[in-house]
C-alpha positions as CSV (number, residue, x, y, z in Angstrom):
1,M,87.3,110.8,107.3
2,K,87.7,109.0,104.0
3,L,87.6,105.2,103.8
4,G,90.2,103.2,101.8
5,F,91.3,99.6,101.6
6,F,94.7,98.0,102.1
7,T,95.5,94.3,101.9
8,M,98.6,92.3,102.3
9,P,96.5,89.2,102.3
10,I,97.6,86.3,104.5
11,H,95.8,83.2,103.3
12,P,95.7,79.7,104.9
13,L,98.4,77.4,103.5
14,G,96.9,75.0,101.1
15,K,94.0,77.2,100.1
16,D,93.3,77.0,96.4
17,W,95.3,79.9,94.9
18,R,92.6,80.6,92.4
19,Q,90.1,81.0,95.1
20,S,92.3,83.4,97.1
21,L,92.9,85.6,94.0
22,R,89.2,85.6,93.1
23,E,88.3,86.7,96.6
24,D,91.0,89.3,96.8
25,R,89.8,90.8,93.5
26,E,86.2,90.7,94.7
27,A,87.1,92.7,97.8
28,F,88.5,95.5,95.6
29,I,85.5,95.4,93.3
30,L,83.2,95.6,96.3
31,A,85.2,98.5,97.8
32,D,84.8,100.4,94.5
33,E,81.0,99.8,94.6
34,L,80.8,101.0,98.2
35,G,82.7,104.2,97.5
36,F,86.1,103.4,99.1
37,T,88.3,106.1,97.8
38,E,91.5,104.1,97.3
39,G,92.8,100.6,97.6
40,Y,96.3,99.1,98.0
41,V,97.7,95.6,97.6
42,G,101.1,94.2,98.6
43,E,103.3,91.7,96.8
44,H,105.7,88.9,97.8
45,A,107.3,86.4,95.5
46,T,108.3,83.8,98.1
47,D,105.4,83.5,100.6
48,Q,102.7,80.8,100.3
49,A,100.4,82.8,102.6
50,E,101.0,86.3,101.2
51,N,100.7,85.0,97.7
52,I,100.1,88.0,95.4
53,T,103.4,87.9,93.6
54,S,103.0,91.2,91.6
55,C,100.8,94.0,92.9
56,A,101.0,95.7,89.5
57,M,99.7,92.6,87.7
58,F,97.0,92.2,90.2
59,I,95.9,95.8,89.9
60,A,95.9,95.5,86.1
61,T,93.1,92.9,86.4
62,L,91.0,95.5,88.1
63,A,91.4,98.2,85.5
64,E,88.1,97.5,83.7
65,A,86.4,95.9,86.8
66,T,86.5,99.1,88.8
67,K,85.3,102.6,88.0
68,R,86.1,105.2,90.7
69,I,88.5,103.8,93.3
70,R,92.2,104.8,93.0
71,L,94.4,101.8,93.1
72,G,97.9,101.6,94.5
73,T,100.9,99.3,94.9
74,G,101.3,98.5,98.5
75,T,104.1,98.3,97.9
76,V,106.6,97.8,95.0
77,N,109.7,96.4,96.7
78,M,112.1,98.5,94.7
79,P,115.4,96.6,95.2
80,N,113.9,93.5,93.7
81,S,113.4,94.9,90.1
82,H,115.3,96.9,87.6
83,P,114.2,100.6,87.7
84,A,113.6,100.6,83.9
85,A,111.2,97.7,84.3
86,V,109.4,99.4,87.1
87,A,109.1,102.7,85.2
88,A,107.8,101.1,82.0
89,Q,105.3,98.7,83.7
90,L,103.8,101.3,86.0
91,A,103.6,103.9,83.3
92,M,101.5,101.5,81.3
93,L,99.4,100.7,84.5
94,D,98.7,104.4,85.0
95,H,97.3,104.5,81.5
96,L,95.3,101.4,81.9
97,L,93.7,102.9,85.0
98,D,93.1,106.3,83.2
99,G,95.2,108.1,85.9
100,R,93.7,106.3,88.9
101,F,97.1,104.9,90.0
102,I,99.0,105.6,93.2
103,F,102.6,104.5,93.4
104,G,103.4,102.8,96.8
105,I,107.1,102.1,97.3
106,S,109.4,100.5,99.9
107,P,112.7,98.7,100.3
108,G,110.8,95.4,101.0
109,G,110.4,93.7,104.3
110,L,110.2,89.9,103.5
111,L,113.7,88.5,103.9
112,S,113.1,85.4,101.7
113,D,112.2,87.8,98.8
114,A,115.5,89.6,99.4
115,E,117.4,86.4,99.4
116,V,115.9,85.0,96.2
117,F,116.5,88.3,94.4
118,G,120.1,88.4,95.6
119,N,120.0,91.4,97.9
120,L,119.7,89.9,101.4
121,D,123.1,91.1,102.5
122,A,123.0,94.4,100.5
123,N,122.1,97.8,101.7
124,R,118.5,97.7,100.6
125,N,117.7,101.2,101.7
126,E,120.5,102.5,99.5
127,M,119.1,100.3,96.6
128,F,115.6,101.6,97.3
129,L,116.8,105.3,97.0
130,E,118.8,104.6,93.8
131,A,115.9,102.8,92.2
132,I,113.2,105.4,92.9
133,N,115.5,108.2,91.8
134,Q,116.1,106.4,88.5
135,V,112.4,105.7,88.0
136,L,111.5,109.4,88.5
137,A,114.5,110.5,86.3
138,I,113.1,108.2,83.5
139,W,109.7,109.7,83.8
140,T,110.9,113.3,83.7
141,G,113.8,112.8,81.3
142,E,114.2,112.0,77.6
143,P,116.2,109.3,75.8
144,H,118.7,108.2,75.3
145,Y,119.1,108.5,79.1
146,D,122.3,108.3,81.0
147,L,121.6,107.1,84.5
148,R,124.5,105.3,86.1
149,G,124.3,104.2,89.7
150,K,125.9,101.8,92.1
151,Y,123.4,99.1,91.3
152,W,121.8,99.9,88.0
153,T,122.5,101.6,84.7
154,V,119.8,102.9,82.4
155,T,120.7,104.0,78.8
156,T,119.5,103.4,75.3
157,E,122.4,105.3,73.7
158,R,123.7,102.5,71.5
159,T,120.3,101.4,70.2
160,F,118.4,104.7,69.9
161,I,116.4,105.2,66.7
162,P,114.1,108.1,67.3
163,E,112.5,108.2,63.9
164,I,110.8,104.8,64.6
165,G,110.3,105.3,68.3
166,Q,113.0,102.9,69.5
167,G,114.8,103.5,72.7
168,F,112.0,105.4,74.5
169,L,110.8,104.5,78.0
170,P,107.1,105.3,78.5
171,K,105.8,108.1,80.8
172,P,102.8,107.7,83.1
173,L,99.5,109.5,82.3
174,Q,99.8,111.6,85.5
175,R,102.6,114.1,85.2
176,P,105.2,114.4,86.3
177,H,104.4,111.2,88.0
178,P,101.6,109.5,90.0
179,P,101.2,110.3,93.7
180,I,103.8,108.5,95.8
181,V,103.1,106.9,99.1
182,V,105.4,105.0,101.5
183,T,104.4,102.6,104.3
184,A,105.7,103.5,107.7
185,V,106.3,100.4,109.9
186,A,108.7,101.7,112.6
187,P,108.1,103.9,115.6
188,F,109.3,107.5,115.1
189,S,110.0,106.5,111.4
190,K,112.8,108.6,109.9
191,G,111.5,107.4,106.5
192,V,108.3,109.4,107.0
193,T,110.4,112.5,107.4
194,E,112.5,111.8,104.3
195,A,109.4,110.9,102.3
196,A,107.5,114.0,103.3
197,A,110.4,116.2,102.4
198,R,110.2,114.9,98.9
199,G,106.4,115.5,98.7
200,W,105.4,111.9,99.3
201,E,102.7,110.8,101.7
202,P,102.7,108.2,104.5
203,I,100.6,105.1,105.3
204,S,100.9,104.0,108.9
205,A,100.9,100.2,109.0
206,N,98.0,98.3,110.7
207,F,100.4,96.2,112.8
208,L,101.7,99.1,114.8
209,M,100.5,99.9,118.3
210,P,98.6,103.2,118.5
211,Q,101.4,105.1,120.3
212,W,103.8,104.2,117.5
213,V,101.2,105.3,114.9
214,R,100.9,108.6,116.8
215,S,104.7,109.0,116.6
216,H,104.5,109.3,112.8
217,W,102.7,112.7,112.7
218,P,105.5,114.8,114.1
219,K,108.0,113.1,111.8
220,Y,105.7,113.9,108.9
221,V,105.4,117.6,110.0
222,E,109.2,117.7,110.2
223,G,109.6,116.5,106.6
224,C,106.9,118.8,105.3
225,E,108.6,121.8,106.9
226,R,111.9,120.8,105.3
227,G,110.1,120.5,102.0
228,G,108.5,123.9,102.4
229,R,104.9,122.8,102.5
230,R,102.1,122.6,105.0
231,A,101.6,119.3,106.8
232,D,97.9,118.4,106.2
233,P,96.3,115.6,108.2
234,A,94.1,114.9,105.2
235,N,97.2,113.4,103.5
236,W,98.0,110.9,106.3
237,R,96.6,107.4,105.8
238,V,96.3,105.0,108.7
239,A,95.7,101.3,108.2
240,K,93.6,99.4,110.8
241,S,92.3,95.9,111.3
242,V,88.6,96.3,111.7
243,F,85.7,93.8,111.6
244,V,82.1,94.8,111.8
245,A,79.1,92.6,112.2
246,D,75.4,93.2,113.0
247,D,76.0,92.2,116.6
248,D,79.0,92.2,119.0
249,K,78.9,88.4,119.6
250,T,79.3,87.5,115.9
251,A,82.0,90.1,115.5
252,K,84.0,88.9,118.5
253,A,83.9,85.3,117.4
254,Y,85.0,86.0,113.8
255,A,87.8,88.3,114.9
256,T,89.2,86.4,117.9
257,D,88.3,82.7,117.9
258,P,91.2,80.3,117.3
259,G,90.1,79.9,113.6
260,S,89.8,83.6,113.0
261,P,91.4,85.0,109.9
262,Y,92.3,88.1,111.9
263,R,94.1,86.0,114.6
264,Y,95.8,83.9,111.8
265,Y,97.0,87.2,110.2
266,Y,98.7,88.4,113.3
267,Q,100.1,85.0,114.2
268,S,101.9,84.9,110.8
269,L,103.2,88.5,111.2
270,F,104.2,87.8,114.8
271,T,106.2,84.7,113.8
272,K,108.0,86.6,111.0
273,L,108.8,89.8,112.9
274,K,110.0,87.8,116.0
275,K,112.2,85.7,113.8
276,N,113.6,88.8,112.1
277,G,114.4,90.6,115.4
278,R,111.6,93.2,115.0
279,I,109.3,92.2,117.8
280,E,109.5,95.8,119.1
281,L,106.8,96.7,116.6
282,F,104.3,94.9,118.8
283,K,105.5,96.3,122.1
284,T,103.5,98.9,123.9
285,R,106.6,100.5,125.4
286,R,110.2,100.3,124.3
287,D,111.4,98.7,127.5
288,M,108.8,96.0,127.4
289,P,110.4,92.5,127.8
290,D,110.1,90.3,124.8
291,E,108.3,87.5,126.7
292,E,105.4,89.9,127.5
293,V,104.6,90.2,123.8
294,T,102.0,87.5,123.2
295,L,99.6,86.8,120.3
296,D,96.6,87.4,122.7
297,M,98.0,90.8,123.6
298,I,98.7,91.7,120.0
299,C,95.2,90.8,118.9
300,D,93.6,92.6,121.8
301,K,95.4,95.8,121.0
302,L,95.3,95.8,117.3
303,I,91.9,94.4,116.2
304,I,88.8,96.6,116.5
305,H,85.7,94.4,116.3
306,G,82.0,94.7,117.1
307,S,78.6,96.1,116.0
308,P,78.6,99.3,114.0
309,A,78.0,101.3,117.2
310,K,80.9,99.7,119.1
311,V,83.3,100.0,116.2
312,T,82.3,103.6,115.7
313,D,83.1,104.4,119.4
314,E,86.4,102.5,119.2
315,L,87.5,104.2,116.0
316,L,86.7,107.6,117.6
317,A,88.8,106.6,120.6
318,F,91.6,105.5,118.3
319,Q,91.5,108.7,116.4
320,A,91.6,110.7,119.6
321,E,94.7,108.7,120.7
322,V,96.7,108.9,117.4
323,G,95.5,112.3,116.2
324,A,93.5,113.4,113.2
325,F,94.2,111.7,109.9
326,G,92.6,111.8,106.5
327,T,91.9,108.3,105.4
328,L,91.3,105.1,107.3
329,L,92.6,102.1,105.3
330,Y,90.4,99.1,106.2
331,A,92.9,96.2,106.3
332,G,91.7,93.2,104.3
333,K,92.0,89.6,105.6
334,D,91.3,86.2,104.2
335,W,87.6,85.6,103.6
336,R,87.1,82.6,105.8
337,D,83.4,83.4,105.7
338,R,82.6,85.2,102.5
339,E,79.3,86.7,103.6
340,L,80.6,87.9,106.9
341,A,83.6,89.4,105.2
342,R,81.5,91.3,102.7
343,R,79.0,92.4,105.3
344,S,81.8,93.9,107.3
345,M,82.9,96.1,104.4
346,V,79.3,97.1,103.7
347,L,78.7,98.1,107.4
348,M,82.0,99.9,107.5
349,A,81.2,102.0,104.4
350,E,77.5,102.6,104.9
351,T,77.2,102.9,108.7
352,V,80.5,103.2,110.6
353,I,82.4,105.8,108.6
354,P,79.4,108.2,108.2
355,A,78.9,107.9,112.0
356,V,82.6,108.6,112.7
357,S,82.6,111.6,110.3
358,A,79.4,113.0,111.8
359,A,80.8,112.7,115.4
360,T,84.1,114.3,114.3
361,R,82.3,117.2,112.6
362,S,80.2,117.7,115.8
363,T,83.3,117.8,118.0
364,E,85.0,120.3,115.7
365,A,81.9,122.5,115.7
366,E,81.7,122.5,119.4
367,A,85.4,123.3,119.7
368,A,85.0,126.3,117.3
369,E,82.1,127.8,119.4
């Protein structure tokens, strides 16, 4: 099992924005030093808690501060930007990262972002498909372009001067384009099937109950079969909220106490999803009454915490429940306690993941005998 990082940081309201950004950057730099294979960061324009407003701009600040980790947008909310702007900016980002870029995309889930960008009442899934198709057409095509859709038009026909290089949109370093991933946030996600059919890979969100995470694999297999390729568990990424400390008592307090950044994270998400009519994401069964969905239940089901031994056992149990996957994405939270937050990442990389991988290899070897 590989170890990656995924953060859609939810910081306390009123926390100095500069401090939040410094700590978020520090988490990625630490992840690189510890050998995390990849890291993703989300973006929202209209949220004081989830306050990284441009994942591409944030990642650009890490280009020279990291060496090995592949960095991904988690995600670019495609309906909120012109496809030509997305194509040009991310092509440059791929060059800045020397080809370490992963392109994470989605229709966007924050309704206040949709409202401020004028697409709250639009078909954002339709906009998403048109936008990504135009981005890929830009990267594989040549000027003067002639991309005309329902929502956007891309052309430089009237202003094209090839002898001086005017009218060309840039291409990424990775050809034909960087790897594309999509975040799956719904049970039995049809989006996973459609993405897999196009050669894209899924990330299962860290706020889904395990049984809904498990539902993504057959949808991925279905899409791969349609696309004529083998479904490989190594390409499935699963995000998970994990906190590791040197002892169980410290871990439980940091992950579950009233002032816990983990509890704060899920309280914020619970409020948003309940308001948006998507409380089913937190249900353990589809006929579960809304009133049975509580913050305590959510935290109990979705946060793994403890000493390295306890976390190792719980991750192995989680893996047995959802099925084999290639990369565990450690979900970043606010650094209420900087030292404990850093220590958790260190223990995860140096103790837990090696133990999980060793146990998995042992089980596979026994099964093969």
